[in-house]
All heavy atoms as an XYZ file, in Angstrom:
925
protein
N      24.706     -7.649     -3.601
C      25.450     -6.889     -2.649
C      24.564     -5.846     -1.947
O      24.684     -5.632     -0.759
C      26.599     -6.190     -3.397
C      27.505     -5.403     -2.477
S      28.942     -4.867     -3.364
C      28.662     -3.135     -3.418
N      23.668     -5.241     -2.720
C      22.776     -4.214     -2.145
C      21.639     -4.854     -1.372
O      21.058     -4.185     -0.477
C      22.237     -3.314     -3.212
C      23.315     -2.471     -3.865
C      23.713     -2.730     -5.160
C      23.925     -1.466     -3.184
C      24.702     -1.990     -5.763
C      24.922     -0.682     -3.752
C      25.329     -0.965     -5.057
N      21.239     -6.068     -1.702
C      20.085     -6.670     -1.058
C      20.435     -7.453      0.200
O      19.550     -7.749      0.988
C      19.391     -7.621     -2.067
C      18.703     -6.931     -3.227
C      18.085     -7.978     -4.159
C      17.628     -5.979     -2.727
N      21.664     -7.843      0.378
C      22.017     -8.631      1.554
C      21.664     -8.008      2.874
O      21.223     -8.719      3.761
C      23.515     -9.081      1.513
O      24.314     -7.940      1.450
N      21.837     -6.668      3.059
C      21.409     -6.128      4.358
C      19.886     -6.237      4.557
O      19.425     -6.420      5.663
C      21.831     -4.656      4.251
C      22.901     -4.605      3.276
C      22.580     -5.709      2.273
N      19.150     -6.103      3.457
C      17.685     -6.190      3.581
C      17.255     -7.593      3.888
O      16.337     -7.835      4.644
C      17.043     -5.682      2.255
C      15.556     -5.918      2.258
C      17.377     -4.202      2.008
N      17.975     -8.602      3.345
C      17.641     -9.996      3.579
C      17.934    -10.390      5.022
O      17.407    -11.424      5.471
C      18.394    -10.869      2.610
C      17.985    -10.734      1.156
C      18.851    -11.643      0.259
C      16.549    -11.033      0.940
N      18.711     -9.661      5.755
C      18.980     -9.944      7.135
C      17.723     -9.859      7.984
O      17.618    -10.508      9.013
C      20.045     -9.008      7.693
N      16.733     -9.077      7.564
C      15.485     -8.934      8.291
C      14.485    -10.050      8.004
O      13.454    -10.137      8.671
C      14.830     -7.577      7.997
C      15.645     -6.423      8.428
C      16.297     -5.612      7.488
C      15.745     -6.116      9.767
C      17.069     -4.548      7.906
C      16.527     -5.018     10.202
C      17.166     -4.222      9.253
N      14.748    -10.877      7.034
C      13.806    -11.874      6.587
C      13.345    -12.826      7.663
O      12.162    -13.071      7.831
C      14.345    -12.607      5.348
C      13.325    -13.421      4.647
S      14.061    -13.982      3.102
C      12.926    -15.230      2.641
N      14.267    -13.472      8.443
C      13.818    -14.375      9.474
C      12.925    -13.751     10.516
O      11.932    -14.314     10.957
C      15.124    -14.898     10.119
C      16.175    -14.627      9.098
C      15.746    -13.454      8.317
N      13.288    -12.524     10.878
C      12.435    -11.815     11.914
C      11.090    -11.515     11.324
O      10.071    -11.683     12.012
C      13.128    -10.523     12.316
O      14.445    -10.811     12.819
C      12.326     -9.782     13.388
N      11.025    -11.053     10.076
C       9.734    -10.779      9.448
C       8.834    -12.001      9.298
O       7.640    -11.947      9.486
C       9.937    -10.065      8.100
C      10.461     -8.663      8.171
C      10.856     -8.153      6.804
C       9.409     -7.760      8.809
N       9.472    -13.135      8.973
C       8.699    -14.366      8.871
C       8.140    -14.763     10.241
O       6.983    -15.180     10.356
C       9.589    -15.531      8.270
C       9.874    -15.232      6.800
C       8.912    -16.877      8.471
C      10.868    -16.198      6.203
N       8.967    -14.648     11.257
C       8.524    -15.005     12.630
C       7.388    -14.043     13.051
O       6.382    -14.496     13.600
C       9.681    -14.891     13.570
C       9.514    -15.517     14.919
C      10.793    -15.625     15.763
N      11.684    -14.512     15.684
C      12.854    -14.534     15.031
N      13.264    -15.641     14.414
N      13.664    -13.478     14.990
N       7.508    -12.757     12.798
C       6.471    -11.781     13.177
C       5.196    -12.068     12.396
O       4.078    -12.007     12.962
C       6.967    -10.329     12.925
C       5.843     -9.340     12.932
C       8.002     -9.985     13.933
N       5.316    -12.406     11.118
C       4.114    -12.694     10.281
C       3.415    -13.929     10.821
O       2.200    -13.945     10.966
C       4.542    -12.898      8.844
C       3.378    -13.246      7.963
C       2.516    -12.417      7.408
C       2.993    -14.561      7.565
N       1.585    -13.108      6.676
C       1.851    -14.404      6.736
C       3.499    -15.833      7.816
C       1.211    -15.495      6.174
C       2.859    -16.896      7.230
C       1.732    -16.738      6.425
N       4.186    -14.983     11.133
C       3.556    -16.213     11.608
C       2.825    -15.968     12.939
O       1.667    -16.357     13.123
C       4.652    -17.265     11.875
C       4.460    -18.488     11.039
C       5.468    -19.552     11.391
N       6.110    -19.958     10.151
C       7.370    -20.215      9.981
N       8.175    -20.104     10.972
N       7.813    -20.588      8.827
N       3.514    -15.321     13.872
C       2.926    -15.072     15.172
C       1.697    -14.142     15.055
O       0.631    -14.432     15.609
C       3.958    -14.422     16.104
C       3.446    -14.107     17.461
C       4.550    -13.591     18.354
N       3.976    -13.125     19.604
C       4.147    -11.916     20.088
N       4.856    -11.029     19.434
N       3.593    -11.566     21.208
N       1.827    -13.073     14.282
C       0.697    -12.176     14.116
C      -0.451    -12.826     13.413
O      -1.630    -12.576     13.784
N      -0.199    -13.638     12.396
C      -1.278    -14.299     11.691
C      -2.050    -15.243     12.604
O      -3.286    -15.213     12.628
C      -0.703    -15.157     10.541
O      -0.036    -14.250      9.645
C      -1.795    -15.824      9.760
N      -1.357    -16.026     13.401
C      -2.031    -16.918     14.347
C      -2.788    -16.202     15.431
O      -3.964    -16.451     15.707
C      -1.079    -17.934     14.957
C      -0.581    -18.952     13.950
C       0.752    -19.185     13.799
C      -1.480    -19.670     13.178
C       1.230    -20.145     12.880
C      -1.031    -20.626     12.256
C       0.327    -20.850     12.153
N      -2.105    -15.267     16.109
C      -2.732    -14.580     17.243
C      -3.827    -13.636     16.859
O      -4.918    -13.646     17.403
C      -1.651    -13.854     18.064
C      -0.702    -14.820     18.761
C       0.327    -14.128     19.580
O       0.295    -12.904     19.737
O       1.266    -14.805     20.086
N      -3.563    -12.739     15.879
C      -4.602    -11.815     15.409
C      -5.709    -12.579     14.685
O      -6.860    -12.161     14.740
C      -4.029    -10.722     14.558
C      -3.344     -9.642     15.341
C      -1.962     -9.560     15.403
C      -4.091     -8.702     16.048
C      -1.331     -8.553     16.141
C      -3.462     -7.713     16.809
C      -2.078     -7.678     16.825
O      -1.489     -6.678     17.571
N      -5.374    -13.634     13.983
C      -6.378    -14.413     13.308
C      -7.323    -15.063     14.293
O      -8.527    -15.077     14.066
N      -6.772    -15.615     15.347
C      -7.633    -16.226     16.404
C      -8.524    -15.202     17.062
O      -9.702    -15.414     17.282
C      -6.770    -16.947     17.420
N      -7.961    -14.023     17.346
C      -8.746    -12.960     17.948
C      -9.878    -12.498     16.998
O     -11.015    -12.319     17.431
C      -7.831    -11.765     18.299
C      -8.506    -10.539     18.934
C      -9.201    -10.937     20.251
C      -7.494     -9.449     19.151
N      -9.546    -12.327     15.713
C     -10.536    -11.904     14.738
C     -11.618    -12.962     14.590
O     -12.822    -12.619     14.420
C      -9.884    -11.606     13.400
N     -11.236    -14.241     14.639
C     -12.226    -15.306     14.545
C     -13.185    -15.275     15.708
O     -14.409    -15.369     15.512
C     -11.482    -16.659     14.486
C     -12.408    -17.823     14.204
O     -13.200    -17.742     13.248
O     -12.343    -18.786     15.001
N     -12.667    -15.116     16.915
C     -13.543    -15.068     18.103
C     -14.461    -13.842     18.049
O     -15.630    -13.959     18.347
C     -12.669    -15.005     19.369
C     -11.960    -16.300     19.668
C     -11.034    -16.161     20.882
C     -10.185    -17.388     21.107
N      -9.218    -17.209     22.154
N     -13.884    -12.685     17.725
C     -14.719    -11.499     17.624
C     -15.774    -11.649     16.503
O     -16.911    -11.223     16.704
C     -13.840    -10.276     17.321
C     -14.637     -8.968     17.226
C     -14.894     -8.377     18.586
C     -13.960     -7.994     16.341
N     -15.405    -12.243     15.394
C     -16.352    -12.437     14.309
C     -17.496    -13.333     14.699
O     -18.670    -13.010     14.417
N     -17.206    -14.435     15.407
C     -18.298    -15.304     15.889
C     -19.196    -14.588     16.904
O     -20.412    -14.717     16.826
C     -17.738    -16.593     16.468
C     -17.173    -17.547     15.442
N     -17.930    -18.064     14.488
C     -15.919    -18.006     15.295
C     -17.182    -18.838     13.716
N     -15.949    -18.837     14.178
N     -18.593    -13.839     17.774
C     -19.364    -13.100     18.771
C     -20.261    -12.052     18.088
O     -21.404    -11.851     18.439
C     -18.422    -12.438     19.755
C     -19.132    -11.749     20.886
C     -18.126    -11.217     21.874
N     -18.803    -10.415     22.875
C     -18.232     -9.580     23.676
N     -16.921     -9.479     23.664
N     -18.923     -8.858     24.515
N     -19.679    -11.360     17.085
C     -20.393    -10.322     16.364
C     -21.603    -10.971     15.624
O     -22.690    -10.434     15.664
C     -19.451     -9.658     15.359
C     -20.094     -8.550     14.580
C     -20.126     -7.277     15.105
C     -20.602     -8.749     13.310
C     -20.670     -6.242     14.370
C     -21.158     -7.746     12.590
C     -21.213     -6.462     13.123
N     -21.381    -12.112     15.001
C     -22.449    -12.799     14.252
C     -23.562    -13.257     15.216
O     -24.717    -13.108     14.887
C     -21.888    -14.010     13.500
C     -21.095    -13.582     12.299
C     -20.451    -14.795     11.606
O     -20.610    -15.940     12.103
O     -19.761    -14.579     10.605
N     -23.182    -13.784     16.369
C     -24.203    -14.190     17.346
C     -25.045    -13.047     17.810
O     -26.243    -13.151     18.012
C     -23.529    -14.920     18.532
C     -23.162    -16.351     18.318
C     -22.827    -17.047     19.625
N     -21.866    -16.359     20.438
C     -20.534    -16.561     20.365
N     -20.037    -17.359     19.490
N     -19.735    -15.906     21.160
N     -24.399    -11.906     17.971
C     -25.117    -10.743     18.513
C     -25.976    -10.032     17.440
O     -27.121     -9.649     17.738
C     -24.109     -9.751     19.115
C     -24.767     -8.546     19.777
C     -23.741     -7.688     20.451
C     -24.406     -6.509     21.152
N     -23.447     -5.664     21.846
N     -25.431     -9.887     16.244
C     -26.081     -9.014     15.275
C     -26.752     -9.708     14.088
O     -27.611     -9.131     13.444
C     -25.083     -7.992     14.718
C     -24.697     -6.978     15.737
C     -23.516     -6.992     16.420
C     -25.443     -5.893     16.226
N     -23.470     -5.906     17.285
C     -24.680     -5.244     17.193
C     -26.715     -5.420     15.942
C     -25.113     -4.105     17.870
C     -27.159     -4.287     16.614
C     -26.386     -3.661     17.554
N     -26.397    -10.944     13.815
C     -26.940    -11.593     12.617
C     -27.985    -12.618     12.889
O     -28.247    -13.478     12.056
C     -25.782    -12.214     11.817
C     -24.738    -11.172     11.310
C     -23.634    -11.916     10.541
C     -25.380    -10.128     10.488
N     -28.596    -12.579     14.020
C     -29.716    -13.485     14.305
C     -30.976    -12.920     13.691
O     -31.128    -11.711     13.512
C     -29.895    -13.622     15.850
C     -28.763    -14.297     16.542
C     -29.076    -14.574     17.996
N     -30.037    -13.622     18.559
C     -29.839    -12.903     19.681
N     -28.713    -13.008     20.303
N     -30.735    -12.098     20.108
N     -31.917    -13.795     13.413
C     -33.163    -13.338     12.769
C     -34.073    -12.581     13.755
O     -34.812    -11.727     13.368
C     -33.946    -14.530     12.229
C     -33.209    -15.170     11.033
C     -34.077    -16.296     10.494
N     -33.336    -17.020      9.502
C     -33.490    -16.885      8.226
N     -34.383    -16.058      7.757
N     -32.774    -17.594      7.380
N     -33.946    -12.852     15.030
C     -34.831    -12.244     16.002
C     -34.336    -10.877     16.481
O     -34.974    -10.238     17.249
C     -35.091    -13.146     17.176
C     -33.809    -13.506     17.916
O     -32.723    -13.393     17.319
O     -33.933    -13.892     19.069
N     -33.115    -10.476     16.013
C     -32.569     -9.189     16.463
C     -33.222     -8.088     15.635
O     -33.288     -8.088     14.405
C     -31.052     -9.134     16.220
C     -30.513     -7.754     16.493
C     -30.375    -10.138     17.132
N     -33.768     -7.110     16.346
C     -34.416     -5.994     15.701
C     -33.388     -4.881     15.524
O     -32.735     -4.506     16.497
C     -35.625     -5.526     16.555
C     -36.490     -4.517     15.829
C     -37.698     -4.178     16.655
O     -38.341     -5.123     17.173
O     -37.972     -2.972     16.816
N     -33.260     -4.367     14.342
C     -32.288     -3.314     14.045
C     -33.003     -1.950     14.173
O     -34.035     -1.734     13.531
C     -31.722     -3.455     12.632
C     -31.077     -4.832     12.461
C     -30.744     -2.359     12.340
C     -29.943     -5.111     13.350
N     -32.477     -1.123     15.022
C     -33.064      0.217     15.176
C     -31.968      1.244     15.184
O     -30.836      0.987     14.807
C     -33.868      0.254     16.485
C     -33.060     -0.114     17.695
O     -31.836     -0.377     17.527
O     -33.606     -0.181     18.809
N     -32.262      2.456     15.602
C     -31.268      3.545     15.595
C     -30.094      3.257     16.500
O     -29.001      3.713     16.296
C     -31.958      4.837     16.016
C     -32.950      5.369     15.027
C     -32.305      5.736     13.683
O     -31.195      6.290     13.701
O     -32.902      5.454     12.681
N     -30.290      2.469     17.577
C     -29.235      2.145     18.490
C     -28.135      1.346     17.815
O     -26.984      1.415     18.198
C     -29.775      1.338     19.669
C     -29.942      2.139     20.944
C     -30.422      1.254     22.062
O     -29.834      0.172     22.284
O     -31.360      1.637     22.733
N     -28.455      0.556     16.805
C     -27.488     -0.272     16.143
C     -26.450      0.594     15.443
O     -25.236      0.199     15.350
C     -28.173     -1.164     15.108
N     -26.850      1.745     14.960
C     -25.882      2.657     14.292
C     -24.912      3.258     15.265
O     -23.812      3.684     14.867
C     -26.642      3.767     13.567
C     -27.565      3.320     12.436
C     -28.335      4.487     11.877
C     -26.750      2.640     11.332
N     -25.252      3.319     16.519
C     -24.382      3.898     17.537
C     -23.536      2.845     18.274
O     -22.668      3.204     19.111
C     -25.217      4.674     18.551
C     -25.947      5.867     17.942
C     -26.925      6.514     18.874
O     -26.966      6.120     20.068
O     -27.656      7.391     18.440
N     -23.728      1.575     17.968
C     -23.025      0.518     18.672
C     -21.549      0.525     18.246
O     -21.222      0.749     17.095
C     -23.611     -0.825     18.335
N     -20.666      0.328     19.242
C     -19.250      0.319     18.966
C     -18.782     -1.020     18.442
O     -17.599     -1.132     18.029
C     -18.467      0.687     20.225
O     -18.686     -0.299     21.217
N     -19.630     -2.016     18.375
C     -19.251     -3.331     17.858
C     -18.791     -3.267     16.438
O     -17.811     -3.913     16.057
C     -20.414     -4.301     17.963
C     -20.825     -4.609     19.411
O     -20.030     -4.284     20.312
O     -21.898     -5.128     19.637
N     -19.452     -2.502     15.615
C     -19.106     -2.389     14.213
C     -17.738     -1.739     14.007
O     -16.908     -2.219     13.219
C     -20.194     -1.585     13.444
C     -21.526     -2.282     13.462
C     -22.512     -1.832     14.370
C     -21.810     -3.296     12.615
C     -23.753     -2.457     14.372
C     -23.023     -3.923     12.632
C     -24.014     -3.506     13.513
N     -17.497     -0.686     14.758
C     -16.206      0.012     14.686
C     -15.077     -0.888     15.179
O     -14.013     -0.988     14.562
C     -16.266      1.275     15.508
O     -14.993      1.918     15.537
N     -15.311     -1.594     16.257
C     -14.292     -2.483     16.819
C     -13.964     -3.615     15.825
O     -12.785     -3.936     15.595
C     -14.740     -3.063     18.149
N     -14.992     -4.167     15.195
C     -14.759     -5.236     14.214
C     -14.001     -4.721     13.008
O     -13.042     -5.334     12.551
C     -16.111     -5.856     13.787
N     -14.380     -3.544     12.514
C     -13.690     -2.962     11.343
C     -12.227     -2.653     11.685
O     -11.323     -2.905     10.881
C     -14.398     -1.698     10.886
N     -12.004     -2.116     12.860
C     -10.620     -1.815     13.266
C      -9.780     -3.036     13.405
O      -8.611     -3.093     12.944
C     -10.587     -1.015     14.606
C     -11.193      0.367     14.489
O     -11.295      0.877     13.310
O     -11.540      0.920     15.509
N     -10.321     -4.087     14.009
C      -9.563     -5.328     14.195
C      -9.273     -5.977     12.817
O      -8.159     -6.417     12.582
C     -10.312     -6.310     15.097
C      -9.628     -7.673     15.268
C      -8.254     -7.520     15.906
C     -10.509     -8.583     16.088
N     -10.260     -6.008     11.970
C     -10.045     -6.603     10.646
C      -9.031     -5.822      9.823
O      -8.280     -6.358      9.018
C     -11.351     -6.817      9.911
C     -12.229     -7.884     10.479
C     -13.579     -7.783     10.510
C     -11.649     -8.998     11.111
C     -14.380     -8.777     11.068
C     -12.419    -10.020     11.646
C     -13.788     -9.875     11.637
O     -14.560    -10.890     12.208
N      -8.929     -4.512     10.075
C      -7.940     -3.699      9.408
C      -6.534     -4.074      9.889
O      -5.609     -4.182      9.099
C      -8.202     -2.230      9.669
O      -7.158     -1.441      9.144
N      -6.398     -4.302     11.186
C      -5.116     -4.700     11.746
C      -4.747     -6.073     11.216
O      -3.584     -6.324     10.834
C      -5.174     -4.715     13.321
C      -3.948     -5.368     13.905
C      -5.302     -3.307     13.826
N      -5.698     -7.003     11.178
C      -5.425     -8.349     10.688
C      -5.019     -8.272      9.203
O      -4.070     -8.970      8.773
C      -6.666     -9.239     10.842
C      -6.487    -10.589     10.135
C      -6.958     -9.503     12.285
N      -5.642     -7.406      8.442
C      -5.249     -7.221      7.052
C      -3.806     -6.751      6.920
O      -3.067     -7.186      6.051
C      -6.224     -6.259      6.364
O      -5.811     -5.973      5.074
N      -3.434     -5.841      7.775
C      -2.064     -5.317      7.760
C      -1.086     -6.414      8.140
O       0.072     -6.492      7.590
C      -1.897     -4.145      8.722
C      -2.578     -2.885      8.196
O      -2.832     -2.800      7.000
N      -2.901     -2.003      9.118
N      -1.431     -7.298      9.073
C      -0.544     -8.387      9.447
C      -0.352     -9.358      8.266
O       0.743     -9.793      7.975
C      -1.102     -9.169     10.669
C      -0.360    -10.453     10.883
C      -1.023     -8.294     11.905
N      -1.428     -9.618      7.536
C      -1.370    -10.520      6.383
C      -0.561     -9.893      5.256
O      -0.059    -10.598      4.382
C      -2.749    -10.926      5.910
C      -3.399    -11.978      6.759
N      -3.050    -13.305      6.688
C      -4.308    -11.890      7.744
C      -3.765    -14.005      7.550
N      -4.518    -13.137      8.212
N      -0.479     -8.583      5.220
C       0.235     -7.864      4.142
C       1.715     -7.722      4.374
O       2.432     -7.122      3.530
C      -0.413     -6.508      3.910
N       2.233     -8.238      5.496
C       3.686     -8.130      5.762
C       4.422     -8.874      4.673
O       4.139    -10.026      4.342
C       4.001     -8.744      7.172
C       3.442     -7.842      8.274
C       5.519     -8.920      7.337
C       3.635     -8.418      9.680
N       5.420     -8.203      4.124
C       6.287     -8.811      3.129
C       7.551     -9.356      3.800
O       8.104     -8.745      4.695
C       6.695     -7.805      2.075
C       5.517     -7.300      1.258
C       5.963     -6.413      0.123
N       6.683     -5.259      0.630
C       7.161     -4.309     -0.116
N       7.047     -4.377     -1.409
N       7.776     -3.268      0.409
N       7.982    -10.528      3.380
C       9.156    -11.170      3.984
C      10.438    -10.427      3.591
O      11.403    -10.423      4.333
C       9.254    -12.616      3.627
C       8.062    -13.419      4.043
C       7.538    -14.385      3.236
C       7.441    -13.191      5.250
C       6.439    -15.124      3.622
C       6.375    -13.924      5.668
C       5.842    -14.900      4.836
N      10.480     -9.858      2.422
C      11.594     -9.056      1.960
C      11.050     -7.644      1.830
O      10.202     -7.402      0.988
C      12.141     -9.559      0.621
C      13.293     -8.736      0.128
C      12.568    -11.025      0.730
N      11.562     -6.719      2.618
C      10.966     -5.373      2.644
C      11.335     -4.484      1.481
O      11.548     -3.298      1.599
C      11.477     -4.783      3.970
C      12.754     -5.490      4.211
C      12.583     -6.851      3.657
N      11.510     -5.090      0.317
C      11.813     -4.354     -0.883
C      11.071     -5.027     -2.022
O      11.016     -6.232     -2.129
C      13.352     -4.266     -1.151
C      13.651     -3.318     -2.239
C      13.924     -5.582     -1.461
C      15.110     -2.942     -2.329
N      10.444     -4.228     -2.871
C       9.646     -4.784     -3.980
C      10.322     -4.602     -5.325
O      11.417     -4.037     -5.457
N       9.655     -5.103     -6.387
C      10.187     -4.995     -7.717
C      10.310     -3.510     -8.169
O      11.248     -3.180     -8.845
C       9.306     -5.768     -8.681
C       9.407     -7.302     -8.595
C       8.413     -7.949     -9.534
C      10.786     -7.760     -8.869
N       9.350     -2.724     -7.733
C       9.416     -1.300     -8.085
C      10.646     -0.640     -7.473
O      11.345      0.155     -8.118
C       8.126     -0.610     -7.586
C       8.049      0.821     -7.974
C       6.726      1.418     -7.455
C       6.654      2.910     -7.766
N       5.434      3.531     -7.188
N      10.966     -1.035     -6.229
C      12.176     -0.480     -5.579
C      13.447     -0.956     -6.278
O      14.365     -0.171     -6.432
C      12.178     -0.936     -4.124
C      10.967     -0.492     -3.356
O      10.471      0.623     -3.650
O      10.500     -1.266     -2.532
N      13.454     -2.227     -6.690
C      14.626     -2.758     -7.424
C      14.806     -2.089     -8.784
O      15.899     -1.772     -9.185
C      14.473     -4.262     -7.609
C      14.654     -5.128     -6.392
C      14.379     -6.548     -6.678
C      16.046     -4.960     -5.773
N      13.695     -1.811     -9.436
C      13.731     -1.113    -10.743
C      14.304      0.281    -10.557
O      15.158      0.746    -11.315
C      12.346     -1.061    -11.381
C      12.306     -0.370    -12.689
C      12.831     -0.965    -13.832
C      11.793      0.929    -12.764
C      12.811     -0.271    -15.039
C      11.762      1.610    -13.967
C      12.298      0.995    -15.093
N      13.810      0.999     -9.529
C      14.301      2.347     -9.283
C      15.794      2.339     -8.943
O      16.587      3.173     -9.425
C      13.525      2.977     -8.090
O      12.163      2.922     -8.381
C      13.970      4.400     -7.804
N      16.236      1.337     -8.163
C      17.643      1.211     -7.837
C      18.470      0.944     -9.093
O      19.541      1.529     -9.286
C      17.878      0.114     -6.789
C      19.264     -0.177     -6.382
C      19.859      1.029     -5.649
C      19.337     -1.356     -5.463
N      17.969      0.043     -9.953
C      18.683     -0.255    -11.195
C      18.805      0.935    -12.110
O      19.871      1.182    -12.682
N      17.726      1.722    -12.245
C      17.781      2.906    -13.089
C      18.800      3.913    -12.483
O      19.585      4.492    -13.231
C      16.394      3.563    -13.228
C      16.463      4.951    -13.823
C      15.486      2.671    -14.045
N      18.746      4.092    -11.189
C      19.687      5.014    -10.545
C      21.143      4.531    -10.730
O      22.076      5.382    -10.872
C      19.389      5.162     -9.043
N      21.376      3.258    -10.731
C      22.775      2.726    -10.902
C      23.217      2.841    -12.347
O      24.397      3.112    -12.610
C      22.849      1.274    -10.456
C      22.768      1.024     -9.005
C      22.665     -0.463     -8.679
C      24.016      1.629     -8.296
N      22.311      2.689    -13.315
C      22.692      2.657    -14.723
C      22.683      4.033    -15.379
O      23.337      4.244    -16.399
C      21.784      1.715    -15.510
C      21.934      0.248    -15.123
C      20.920     -0.621    -15.895
C      23.335     -0.246    -15.368
N      21.951      4.974    -14.821
C      21.803      6.330    -15.440
C      23.165      7.029    -15.658
O      23.346      7.626    -16.743
C      20.877      7.149    -14.574
C      20.306      8.380    -15.244
C      19.522      8.036    -16.496
C      19.407      9.144    -14.274
N      24.083      6.984    -14.748
C      25.384      7.666    -15.012
C      26.169      7.073    -16.184
O      27.022      7.720    -16.775
C      26.152      7.490    -13.712
C      25.152      7.192    -12.667
C      24.022      6.512    -13.353
N      25.879      5.822    -16.564
C      26.621      5.181    -17.646
C      26.056      5.533    -19.013
O      26.681      5.234    -20.053
C      26.649      3.677    -17.490
C      27.415      3.213    -16.297
C      26.760      2.861    -15.152
C      28.805      3.242    -16.284
C      27.484      2.435    -13.996
C      29.526      2.832    -15.178
C      28.864      2.450    -14.045
N      24.895      6.123    -19.121
C      24.292      6.463    -20.374
C      25.156      7.422    -21.235
O      25.431      7.157    -22.394
C      22.862      7.050    -20.204
C      22.299      7.582    -21.522
C      21.942      5.955    -19.657
N      25.680      8.517    -20.628
C      26.540      9.431    -21.442
C      27.824      8.692    -21.903
O      28.304      8.923    -23.023
C      26.891     10.546    -20.518
C      25.875     10.523    -19.458
C      25.391      9.113    -19.317
N      28.363      7.813    -21.091
C      29.590      7.092    -21.453
C      29.307      6.183    -22.650
O      30.110      6.112    -23.608
C      30.109      6.292    -20.224
C      31.297      5.399    -20.667
C      30.524      7.209    -19.137
N      28.202      5.476    -22.623
C      27.857      4.603    -23.749
C      27.611      5.408    -25.007
O      28.032      5.021    -26.098
C      26.598      3.742    -23.383
C      26.079      3.009    -24.573
C      26.960      2.751    -22.295
N      26.907      6.550    -24.873
C      26.656      7.404    -26.037
C      27.933      7.980    -26.642
O      28.028      8.182    -27.855
C      25.715      8.517    -25.671
C      24.270      8.099    -25.379
C      23.422      9.320    -24.939
C      23.625      7.399    -26.570
N      28.941      8.204    -25.815
C      30.225      8.674    -26.371
C      31.046      7.554    -26.977
O      31.823      7.788    -27.907
C      31.015      9.385    -25.258
C      30.492     10.702    -24.781
C      31.291     11.206    -23.559
C      30.594     11.703    -25.865
N      30.946      6.344    -26.426
C      31.795      5.241    -26.858
C      31.217      4.528    -28.103
O      31.972      4.012    -28.893
C      31.961      4.229    -25.756
N      29.905      4.507    -28.277
C      29.262      3.732    -29.371
C      28.666      4.785    -30.357
O      27.962      5.688    -29.888
C      28.188      2.821    -28.821
C      27.497      2.070    -29.935
C      28.798      1.837    -27.801
N      28.904      4.585    -31.648
C      28.271      5.536    -32.605
C      26.751      5.432    -32.574
O      26.180      4.380    -32.388
C      28.837      5.031    -33.986
C      29.949      4.101    -33.677
C      29.786      3.612    -32.238
N      26.105      6.563    -32.773
C      24.665      6.645    -32.701
C      23.980      5.765    -33.788
O      22.897      5.232    -33.546
C      24.198      8.132    -32.765
C      22.695      8.238    -32.345
C      24.368      8.695    -34.134
C      22.467      8.099    -30.863
N      24.615      5.618    -34.931
C      24.072      4.764    -36.006
C      23.992      3.305    -35.519
O      23.014      2.615    -35.841
C      24.888      4.852    -37.299
C      24.786      6.164    -38.025
C      25.720      7.222    -37.431
O      26.596      6.881    -36.610
N      25.549      8.476    -37.809
N      24.975      2.841    -34.820
C      24.964      1.468    -34.314
C      23.858      1.280    -33.264
O      23.183      0.235    -33.225
C      26.336      1.102    -33.704
N      23.642      2.300    -32.432
C      22.565      2.230    -31.429
C      21.200      2.166    -32.091
O      20.366      1.336    -31.759
C      22.670      3.407    -30.447
C      23.938      3.363    -29.628
C      21.438      3.473    -29.554
C      24.236      4.565    -28.804
N      20.982      3.028    -33.124
C      19.705      3.042    -33.828
C      19.483      1.728    -34.585
O      18.365      1.238    -34.696
C      19.636      4.229    -34.833
C      19.316      5.521    -34.176
C      20.112      6.606    -34.138
C      18.126      5.833    -33.431
N      19.495      7.630    -33.397
C      18.273      7.156    -32.972
C      16.983      5.147    -33.100
C      17.310      7.797    -32.206
C      16.012      5.785    -32.373
C      16.185      7.087    -31.903
N      20.542      1.151    -35.094
C      20.428     -0.133    -35.831
C      19.982     -1.225    -34.859
O      19.107     -2.043    -35.172
C      21.780     -0.498    -36.501
N      20.522     -1.241    -33.652
C      20.131     -2.233    -32.651
C      18.678     -1.993    -32.220
O      17.942     -2.978    -31.993
C      21.079     -2.133    -31.440
C      22.466     -2.685    -31.715
C      22.407     -4.170    -31.998
O      21.617     -4.923    -31.482
N      23.292     -4.592    -32.923
N      18.312     -0.744    -32.062
C      16.890     -0.435    -31.647
C      15.942     -0.888    -32.755
O      14.919     -1.503    -32.482
C      16.751      1.065    -31.347
C      17.508      1.384    -30.072
C      15.277      1.390    -31.189
C      17.554      2.884    -29.731
N      16.277     -0.643    -34.043
C      15.446     -1.076    -35.134
C      15.346     -2.583    -35.196
O      14.294     -3.154    -35.466
C      15.977     -0.537    -36.478
C      15.396      0.787    -36.832
C      15.776      1.232    -38.221
N      16.731      2.301    -37.980
C      17.947      2.388    -38.545
N      18.338      1.562    -39.469
N      18.734      3.363    -38.283
N      16.428     -3.307    -34.929
C      16.416     -4.772    -34.900
C      15.529     -5.308    -33.804
O      14.888     -6.326    -33.970
C      17.841     -5.321    -34.772
C      18.632     -5.166    -36.074
O      18.082     -4.945    -37.152
N      19.948     -5.217    -35.951
N      15.527     -4.611    -32.662
C      14.687     -5.068    -31.562
C      13.209     -4.811    -31.824
O      12.381     -5.646    -31.469
C      15.088     -4.349    -30.266
C      16.383     -4.727    -29.610
C      16.708     -3.810    -28.447
C      16.344     -6.164    -29.120
N      12.912     -3.710    -32.479
C      11.499     -3.359    -32.701
C      10.899     -4.061    -33.928
O       9.704     -4.356    -33.943
C      11.349     -1.836    -32.866
C      11.691     -1.047    -31.621
C      11.579      0.456    -31.931
C      10.769     -1.386    -30.476
N      11.692     -4.287    -34.954
C      11.154     -4.857    -36.186
C      11.672     -6.163    -36.488
O      12.371     -6.846    -36.534
C      11.357     -3.897    -37.395
C      10.781     -2.519    -37.148
C      11.591     -1.420    -36.972
C       9.418     -2.349    -37.101
C      11.082     -0.163    -36.761
C       8.894     -1.063    -36.908
C       9.721      0.018    -36.748
């Protein structure tokens, strides 16, 4: 019941992930090949100018964006979020259970689980 609104975004997220993966992946592939041709040849001399070139920054920025596209989750809620929701839902029932069930019965069950 609580997850159904979140699952409504799933088709859109899958479509965005697919499109982003293909388009940004192709762009990163082209930039990577161009970067390799320019900087990774044996005859290229590396000097102080190389440290000031914007090629390195552009490649790092693009690969960061591509990494973010690949990290898109189809369901925008994780196990940690579900655990937190479960604890928040069950926490108000703890005093009720402690009042309804004798503490000796609870300890006996805990001992059976541990030993």
